[in-house]
N, C-alpha and C positions, 0 to 999 in steps of 0.2 A: 828618355826611356824608350826602349825598343817597342815595336808593336807587339802586343801580347794577345795570345789566344784567349777566348772567353774563360776557358777552364783555368788558365794561368792567372788571369785577373782575379778570379774567385779565390784561388789559393793565396795570392798576394794579399787580398783583402782579409782573409782569415788570419794570416800571419800577423798582419798589422793590428787587427781588431783585438787579438788575444796577446799581443806583444810576445809572440813566440820566439823571435830571434832578434838579437841586438847587433848593431854594426860591429864588424871585426870578430864576430863569433866564429868559432869552429863548430861545425855541425856534422855529427855522425849520422849517416843515412842507413837505416836497416834495409838491406836489399836481399830478398829471398830469391828473386828472379822471376816472380810472378808479375802479372800486369799491374797490380797496385803499386808495388815497390819500384818497378821500372818507370811507371808514370811519375811517381814521386821524385825519383832521382832526376829524370829528364826536366821536370818543371823547376826543381831547385837549381839545376845547372843553368837553366835559362834565366833564373832570377838572381843568381849569385852576385852579379855586378850591381844590380839594383839594391840588393840587401847588404852588399859588401861583406860577404861571408866566404869561408873556405869549407870545402866538403871532404868527407872521408866515407867511403863505402864500408859496410860491415856485414859479413855473411857468416852464419852459423850452420854447419852441416850436422844435423841431429843424428846421423848414422842409422837411420831407420829404413831407408830405401836404397839398397845396394844398386849401384849403376846410375840410378836417377839422381841421387845426391851428388855424385861426382860430376855429372853433366851440369847440374845447376851451379856447382862451385866454379867450374871452368867458365860457364857463361857469365857469372857475376865478375870474375876476375878479368875476363876479356872486356866486359862492359866498362869496368872501372879504368882499365888501361886506356881504352879508346877515349874515355872522357877526361883523361889526364889527372885522375885523382887517386890517392892511396886506397888500398883495399885491405881491411883487416879480416882475417879468416881463422876459424877454429873448427875442429871436428871433435865430436863427443861420442863416447861409447857407453855412457852410464845408463842409457835409456832402453837398452836392448831387452831387459826383462820386465819393464813396466807395461801396464795395460790400462785401457779405459781412462777414467777420470784421473787415476794416479799418474798415468803417462802424461796427460795434459798438464797437470800441476807441476810435475817434475820437469817437463820440457820448458815450461814458462820460467821456473826458477833458474834453470841453467842458462836460458836465453838472456835473461836480465843480468845475470852474473857476468856473462860474456860482454854485454853492452857496457856494464860499469867498468870492466877492464879496458875496453876500447876507449871509453871516455877519459879514463886516467892516462892511458898510454899517449894519447894525442892531445891531452890537456884541452879537451873539447868542452863546450858549455851546454850543448843541446844534443839530443838524439831524436831524429825524426822517424816516426812510424807511419806505415801506409794505411792505417785504418780509415775506412771511408764511411759515407752516410748510411749505406746498407749494413755495414758491420755494426754501426751504432744501433740501428733498428733491431737487428738480430740479438744484440747484447741485451737490450731492454726486454725483449720477448723471453729470452733465455732466463734472465733474472726473475721475471714474473712467474715462469714455470717452476723455478726452484723455490720460490717464495722469497719476497723481499719487501722493503719499505721504500721510502723516497730515495734513499742512498742508491739502491739497486736500479731504481727507475731513472736515475740520473745518467746511467750509461757510462760511457768513457769520457772523461774531461778532455777538452782540447789541449790543455797543458796540465801535466802532473809533476808535482815536486819541483816545479820551476826548472825542469830539465827535459822531460819526455814530452814531445810535441806531436800533434796530429794535423798536419797542414791540409790533408785531404778529407777532413771530417765533414765538410759540407758538399762533397762531390759524390755523386751516385756511382755505383759500379758500372752502369750503362755509359755514363759520361767518361769514365776512365777508359773503358774499352773503345769508345768512339775516338778518344784522344790518341791512344796508341796506334790505332788503325790509320788515323789521319796523318800522324807523324811517321808512319812506317817503322814503328819500333818493334823489335822482336822481344819475346818473353817466353818463359817456361811455364808448363802446366803441371801443377802439383797433384799427383794421383791421389794423395791422402785426403784432398779436399772432397773427394767423392765417397769416402769411407763413411758409411752411415752408422758406424759404431759410436761415432762422436756426436754428442747432442747438438753442437753448433751446426754440424753438417746437415743433420736431419731437419733442423729448423730452416736452414737456408734452402735446402733442396725440396723439402716436402711441405712444411707448414706455411712458410711465407708465400709461396705461390697460391695456396688456397686462400689465405687471408687477403691477398691482393685482389682476388675476385670479388670480395665483399666491399673492399675499400681501396680503389686504385691509388689513392693518395696516402696510403698507410705509412710509407717511409717518411713522408713529410710530417705527418701527425706524430709519429713516434719521436722524430727529431725535436719537435716542439715540446712534447711531454718531457723528454730528457732535459731540455734547456730549463723549463720551469721548475722541475724537481731539483735540478742541480743548484739553481739560485736559492730556492727555499731551503734546500739541504745545507748550503753554505751558511745561510743566516742562522739556522738552528744549531749547527755545529759551533759557530762562534759563540752563541749564547750559552751552550752547554759547557764549552771550554772556559768561559769567564766564570761560570758558577763553580766549576771544578777547581780552578786556581784559587778560589777563595775558601772553598769548603772541604776539599779532600785533605785527608791526614795520612802521612806516611807512617805506617805502623811497623812493628818488628818483622824481621825476615822478609823485607821488601813486599809487604802486603799493604793494602790501602783501606782506610776506614772512611765512611761517610755517615752523616747523621740521618737517621730514618725520618725524623720529624721535618728536617729541612728539605729532604727529598720529596716528601709527601706534600710540601707546600708549593711545589712546582706544578705547572700545567702538565697533564699526562704526556703529551708528545715530547716535552723536554725531559721528563723523567726517563723515558726510553733512551734519549740521547745521552743523558748523564751516565746511565748504567753501561751503555756501550763504551763510553769514554773511559770508565773505570776498568772495564774488562780489557780494553786496549792497552791501558797502562800496565796492568798485571801480566797480561799474556804476550803483549808485543804486537798483536794483530787480532783480527776478528774472524779468522778462518774457522769454519764449521759452526759459527754462531748464527742462529736464526731467531726469528721473532718469538718462537716458542720458548727459547731459553730466556729471553728478556721477560716474557710473561711469567715464567716460573719464578723469577726473582721478585716480580711485583706481587705474586701470590705469597711468596715467602714473607714479604713485608706485612701483608694483610693477615697472615696466620696469627692466631691469638696466643700461640706459644711464645714465651719470651726468648727462647733459644731454639734454633733449628738451623739446618744446613742443606745445601744442595750441591751436587757435583755437576760440572759442565765439561764439555770437550776441552782437550788441551790441559787436563789436570787442574782446571780452575775450580776452586772451592769457594762458595759464597756462604758466609755464616751470619745469621741473625744473632746479635748479642745484645739483647734488651733494646736500647735505643740506637744501636749502631749496626751497620752492615760492614762486614770485612770481606775483602776480595783478596785471595792469595793463590799462589801456585802450589798445589799439594798441601801437605801439613806444614804448619808454621814451626813446629819443633818436635824433636823426638820425645817419646813419652817415657824416657828413662828416669828412674828415681835418682835423687841425689841426697847425699848425707855427708856433712863435714863435722869433724871433731875439733872443737876449740878448747885447747888445754889451758888457756889463760887469756889475759887482755892482749890485744894486737889487731892487726889488719889482715883480712883474709879475702881472697877473690873467689867468687862462686862461678866457676866456668860455665855450667849448663845454662845459667840465666844471665850471664855477663854482668854481674853486679858485685860490688865490694862491700863487705861489712867491717866496721871498725868498732871494737869494744874497748872502752877505757874507763878507769875509775876517775871520778872528779870530786873536788872538794865540796863539802855540803853547801858552802856559800855560792857556788856556781849554779846550784839547782834553782830554777825559777818557778817550778811548779807546773810548767806546761812545756810540751814539745814544740819546737818551731815548725815542724812539719810531721806528716804521718809517717815519714821514713826515719824518724828518730824517736827513741824512747828512753826513759829513765827507770831503772829497776833497783830494788833493794838487794844490794850485793850480798849482804849477810844471809839473806833467805835463799840465795842461789848456791848450787854446788857445782864446781868444775869437775869434769869438762862439760861445757855446753855443747849441744848438738844443733847444727843448722841443717834443716832438711826441708823437703817440700811436703805438700798435703798428702795424707793417706786416708782412705775411707775409714770412718769410725772415729776420727779425731774429735776430741771434746776439750773444752777448757772453760774457765770461769771469767767471762769478760768483765773488764773494769766497770764497776758500778752495778753489777748484777750479782745478787746473792744466790747463785746457783750455776749449774753447768749448762753449756750450750754446745750443740754439735757445730763444728766448723762449716759443714755443708749448709746448715740453716743460716749461719752468719753470712756466708757467701751469697746465698739467695736474697737475704735481706738487703745486702749491699749491692745487689745486682751485678755481681762479678761474673763475667762469662765463664762457662765451664772450662774452656781451654786456656784460660789465664790463671786458673786456680793453682795449677801445679807449678806456676812460675813464682808464686808468692813464697818467700823464705819464712820459715817458722823456726823460732829458737826454743829449744827444749832443755830442761834441767832435770835429769834423773826421772824421765817419764812424764814430767809436767810441761805442758806448753806454757811458756812465760810471755811470749810475744808473737802475734801474727803480724808479720812485717807490713808496715804501711796501714794497718787497720786498728789493732787494739792490743793492749797488754792484758795479762791475767791479773785479776783483782788481788790475788794472794801475794803477788810480787810487786805491788805498787810501793812507792816511796811514802812512808808514814812520817808523822811528826818526830818520832823517836829513831828514825833510820839514821845510822851514823855513816855508813859507807854506801855510795851510789855508783852504779854502773850505767854509763851512757852508751847506747848502741845506735849506730848510724849506718844506714844502707844507702849506697850511691849507685 
């Protein structure tokens, strides 16, 4: 092994400790042209024989600084050419009308989409980013200011998704600048890094210098905090994921159900993790979700009302449904009414609820006196009149439940059975000339039951 500079040794140690790179890997290096990325590329070039890797430079022109962007691109292309490595380049124009936080988020999306394209094009296994120890500290502070838990205090992981790596994460900005000066490396200065409209710039240029006067070792302390929170967060996430794999239920319309009683049996910190995990499954990410939203869900659980709901960012709806919590994106189904006319025995598909109903006359000796499930019933065919109507629940519906000598509102029956409000309209109801004869899956009407003297029996099955 060649003699290594102390900074190079620390980078090599970081790579090995976190298993960032494997032998024979192809590594894409994100090179903006600034001192961090120039330092990263130079160190990886010096380590490539030791690591047995091949390198590709990748540069994205965001199209926001006319003149300056072009000079940076030319600089990176020249740097790659002199280093004898390929250079992937792309210029974007979609950011011209974005501003503030929207601009930062949009730029990040485009940047990572570009990186993914380069990884695919070169069949590369890793993408190296130039984030350093100061960036890590600033990220922790920024997350604190925005409001966060241990996930935000974890900062940036050294390795993400087994692909994105940060070899400079233990190197300070001062060490990077000292390294490029010592090696005589040229680099570009990004004027947007001085723009105080961006929160990260204000933290770096204004807040951090003040905090360092109170604690000169602040960068080290924040690095330690991020490490501890990251390890604790990893453990808690594993526990939450194990619980979810056992307890979460995939409900209709790609929504998710969890048991309120089971959730309440968890320690409070794990409850928060589980709720975040369900939201991530329903929404695909946790953007715009903060601690206040999780608390709102906890309060929803504690609410004495058996049914309630809250709306979260990203069109996420969380519904309390007696003993269950349902997480879904938007509404689960359209509130359209449905009604089908059944002219006689046969098999019919109910499109709005994606169920099939089969009506068939059976011999008396096939009647056992009981239904094998709630989704099958036996009715006195001679008491019925065709056509039958299959429809959903309407306000004011009443019938005479089997075993009850009197009428009952369907609404009260649903409440007794603890059927959530938004499931009631999915329940098929069979009607004969204005009389409800069967509330599908629940109960038949007493007047249409099979008696001892019943000669003709209609069996109805819903699948």
